[in-house]
C-alpha positions in Angstrom: -9.8 2.3 59.7 -11.1 2.7 56.2 -8.0 4.6 55.2 -5.8 1.7 56.4 -7.8 -0.7 54.4 -7.4 1.4 51.3 -3.7 1.6 51.7 -3.5 -2.2 52.4 -5.4 -2.8 49.1 -2.9 -0.5 47.3 0.1 -2.4 48.7 -1.4 -5.8 47.8 -2.1 -4.6 44.3 1.4 -3.2 43.9 3.0 -6.4 45.1 0.8 -8.4 42.7 1.8 -6.3 39.7 5.5 -6.5 40.6 5.2 -10.3 40.9 3.5 -10.5 37.5 6.2 -8.3 36.0 8.9 -10.4 37.5 7.2 -13.6 36.2 6.9 -12.1 32.7 10.6 -11.1 32.7 11.7 -14.5 33.8 9.5 -16.2 31.2 10.7 -14.0 28.4 14.4 -14.2 29.2 14.8 -17.8 30.1 17.3 -20.0 28.3 15.9 -22.3 25.7 16.6 -26.0 26.1 17.3 -27.9 22.9 17.2 -31.7 22.9 20.6 -33.3 22.7 22.5 -30.5 24.4 24.7 -31.9 27.2 23.9 -30.9 30.8 26.8 -29.0 32.4 27.2 -29.8 36.1 29.9 -27.7 37.7 31.6 -29.2 40.7 34.5 -28.1 42.9 37.5 -30.1 41.7 38.9 -30.1 45.2 35.9 -31.7 46.7 36.4 -35.2 48.1 35.3 -38.2 46.0 33.2 -40.7 48.0 32.9 -43.3 45.3 
């Protein structure tokens, strides 16, 4: 039982480290928003218009 607890702790620690690494990667590679830039919304031109 003690061995299972040890392995569970290792798994939880590994998942936590991977999550932090993914968060750091996302934070460092995000696009910067500058005020005044237009927002591009892409829409299917063949979609029906309900207005």
